[in-house]
Residue, then its C-alpha position, 0 to 999 in steps of 0.5 A: x907475842x901479839x901484834x900489840x907487842x910493845x918493845x919499850x914495855x917489854x924492855x922495861x919489864x925484862x931488860x935486866x933478865x938473862x936472855x938466850x938467843x937460839x940461831x937456826x942455821x939450817x934444818x939440822x944446825x942450831x946454836x945458842x948464846x946466853x947473855x946477862x941482859x936483854x940489851x946485851x943480846x940485842x946488841x949482839x944481834x945487831x952486830x951479826x952479818x949475815x943474819x941467821x935463817x931463824x932466830x928465837x930469843x928466850x928471856x928467863x923470868x919468873x922461873x920460865x922461858x918467855x920466847x920471842x919470835x922474829x917479828x918481835x925481835x925485829x921490833x926490839x932491834x929497831x927500838x934499841 
């Protein structure tokens, strides 16, 4: 994603898509959780305390995974 990332536009396009969150706990431990919609994934992230060391959000759309980095995830969390 770029600095022109729009959380609202992203949500309008991909909001109903299945979304997987990959949590990076340390160098060796990762965990994945899949949610039916992006909103479900964002709500789950907002409830986590403490926030994991690393987070990557993947939206499954059009037959491929679209990754979102930590900065863009933060924008999504702020706006939704």
